[in-house]
C-alpha positions as CSV (number, residue, x, y, z in Angstrom):
1,M,-21.4,-110.5,-18.8
2,D,-18.4,-112.0,-16.1
3,I,-15.1,-111.3,-18.3
4,F,-16.9,-107.7,-19.7
5,R,-17.2,-107.0,-15.5
6,D,-13.5,-108.5,-15.0
7,L,-12.3,-106.2,-18.6
8,Y,-14.5,-103.2,-16.6
9,Q,-13.2,-103.4,-13.2
10,Q,-9.2,-103.8,-14.8
11,L,-9.1,-100.6,-17.1
12,I,-10.8,-98.8,-14.1
13,I,-8.7,-98.7,-11.6
14,D,-4.7,-99.2,-14.5
15,H,-6.4,-96.0,-15.7
16,N,-7.4,-94.4,-12.3
17,Q,-4.2,-95.9,-11.4
18,N,-1.4,-95.1,-14.2
19,P,-3.8,-91.6,-16.1
20,R,-2.4,-90.9,-19.0
21,N,-2.4,-87.7,-19.8
22,F,-2.3,-86.8,-16.5
23,H,-0.7,-82.9,-17.0
24,E,-1.0,-79.3,-16.8
25,I,-0.3,-77.5,-20.7
26,T,1.3,-73.9,-19.9
27,D,0.0,-72.8,-22.9
28,A,-3.3,-74.5,-23.8
29,S,-5.6,-72.4,-27.2
30,H,-8.8,-73.8,-24.9
31,H,-9.1,-74.7,-21.0
32,A,-11.7,-75.4,-18.9
33,D,-12.8,-76.5,-14.9
34,G,-15.6,-78.5,-14.3
35,Q,-17.0,-79.9,-10.9
36,N,-19.6,-83.2,-9.9
37,P,-20.4,-81.3,-6.7
38,L,-22.7,-84.4,-5.4
39,C,-19.4,-86.3,-5.0
40,G,-17.5,-83.4,-5.1
41,D,-14.7,-84.6,-7.8
42,E,-12.9,-82.2,-9.4
43,L,-10.9,-82.0,-13.0
44,S,-9.7,-79.3,-15.9
45,V,-8.9,-80.6,-18.9
46,F,-5.9,-78.7,-22.0
47,I,-6.4,-78.4,-25.4
48,N,-4.5,-77.1,-28.1
49,E,-6.3,-77.5,-30.6
50,K,-4.9,-75.6,-34.6
51,G,-6.1,-76.0,-37.8
52,G,-9.5,-77.6,-36.0
53,V,-7.5,-80.6,-34.9
54,I,-6.6,-81.5,-31.4
55,I,-2.9,-81.7,-31.4
56,D,-3.1,-82.1,-27.7
57,I,-5.6,-82.5,-24.7
58,A,-4.3,-83.6,-21.3
59,F,-6.0,-83.0,-17.3
60,T,-5.6,-82.7,-14.2
61,G,-7.6,-82.5,-11.3
62,T,-8.8,-85.4,-8.2
63,G,-12.3,-87.4,-8.5
64,C,-13.3,-91.2,-8.2
65,A,-11.8,-93.9,-9.6
66,I,-14.6,-93.7,-12.7
67,S,-14.3,-90.3,-12.8
68,K,-10.6,-90.2,-12.8
69,A,-10.8,-93.4,-15.2
70,S,-12.8,-91.5,-18.1
71,A,-10.9,-88.2,-18.6
72,S,-8.1,-91.1,-18.9
73,I,-9.3,-92.6,-22.1
74,M,-11.0,-89.8,-23.2
75,T,-7.8,-87.6,-23.3
76,S,-6.3,-91.5,-25.3
77,T,-9.1,-90.7,-27.5
78,L,-9.3,-87.6,-29.0
79,K,-5.9,-86.6,-29.1
80,G,-5.7,-86.2,-33.4
81,M,-9.3,-86.4,-33.4
82,T,-10.4,-83.5,-35.4
83,V,-12.6,-80.8,-32.3
84,D,-16.1,-81.9,-35.0
85,E,-15.0,-86.1,-34.8
86,A,-14.2,-85.1,-31.0
87,K,-17.8,-83.4,-30.4
88,T,-19.3,-86.0,-32.6
89,L,-18.1,-88.7,-29.8
90,F,-18.9,-86.9,-26.7
91,E,-22.6,-87.4,-28.3
92,K,-21.8,-91.0,-28.9
93,F,-19.9,-91.2,-25.4
94,H,-23.2,-89.6,-23.2
95,I,-25.9,-92.3,-24.9
96,L,-23.1,-95.1,-24.1
97,A,-23.4,-93.3,-20.3
98,T,-26.6,-93.2,-20.0
99,T,-28.7,-95.9,-21.8
100,G,-25.9,-98.6,-22.2
101,E,-26.4,-98.1,-26.0
102,S,-24.2,-97.8,-28.9
103,A,-24.9,-97.7,-32.6
104,E,-21.7,-98.5,-33.1
105,D,-18.1,-100.4,-31.9
106,L,-17.1,-96.5,-29.4
107,G,-13.3,-99.2,-28.4
108,K,-12.1,-98.7,-24.4
109,L,-15.1,-96.5,-23.5
110,A,-17.3,-98.8,-23.8
111,V,-16.1,-99.8,-21.0
112,L,-17.8,-97.3,-19.2
113,G,-21.2,-97.9,-20.5
114,G,-22.1,-99.7,-17.6
115,V,-22.7,-96.9,-15.2
116,H,-26.3,-95.7,-17.0
117,K,-26.9,-99.0,-13.5
118,Y,-25.8,-95.7,-11.7
119,P,-26.8,-92.6,-12.0
120,S,-24.8,-91.5,-9.7
121,R,-21.9,-92.3,-11.4
122,V,-23.1,-90.8,-14.9
123,K,-21.8,-87.7,-13.8
124,C,-18.4,-89.0,-12.9
125,A,-18.4,-90.2,-16.1
126,T,-19.2,-88.1,-18.1
127,L,-17.7,-85.4,-16.2
128,A,-14.5,-84.8,-18.4
129,W,-16.6,-84.5,-21.2
130,H,-18.3,-81.8,-20.1
131,T,-15.6,-79.5,-19.3
132,F,-13.8,-80.6,-22.7
133,Q,-17.2,-79.7,-24.2
134,G,-17.0,-76.2,-22.0
135,A,-13.1,-76.1,-22.8
136,M,-14.3,-76.1,-26.7
137,N,-16.9,-73.6,-26.6
138,N,-14.4,-71.3,-24.2
139,S,-17.0,-71.2,-21.3
140,Q,-16.2,-69.1,-17.6
141,G,-17.2,-69.9,-14.7
142,I,-16.7,-73.8,-13.2
143,I,-18.5,-76.7,-15.4
144,K,-21.4,-78.1,-13.4
145,T,-22.5,-82.1,-14.1
146,E,-25.8,-80.6,-12.6
């Protein structure tokens, strides 16, 4: 278990300090802003989707290490997926983040499974995902984790 904890910490630190896809997409086909009122995390997700495929996805914002790392891992994972695949993965990730259980290998996303032990951190880990879902649904207003 110590090896998993170390891997978790290293991956979270890496994605927090060197976030992937951390920029605005000015001509995004989908966009949403998300907020975790409990801790103040704020993220914007930008998506370029064409023919049901996520061509590009990025995020900007401020937040804790888990929030930022989750957004970084999410954008890296979803790029190139179909929208349907991404929505299915959202459901699987949400189960992992809230219960710690997964029926399949979720790759780097698995390191965020430990947040289920800390309910306030679940909202940090899922903020980017809820914001992604809001963007794909063309939701108006700020997406909140409450």
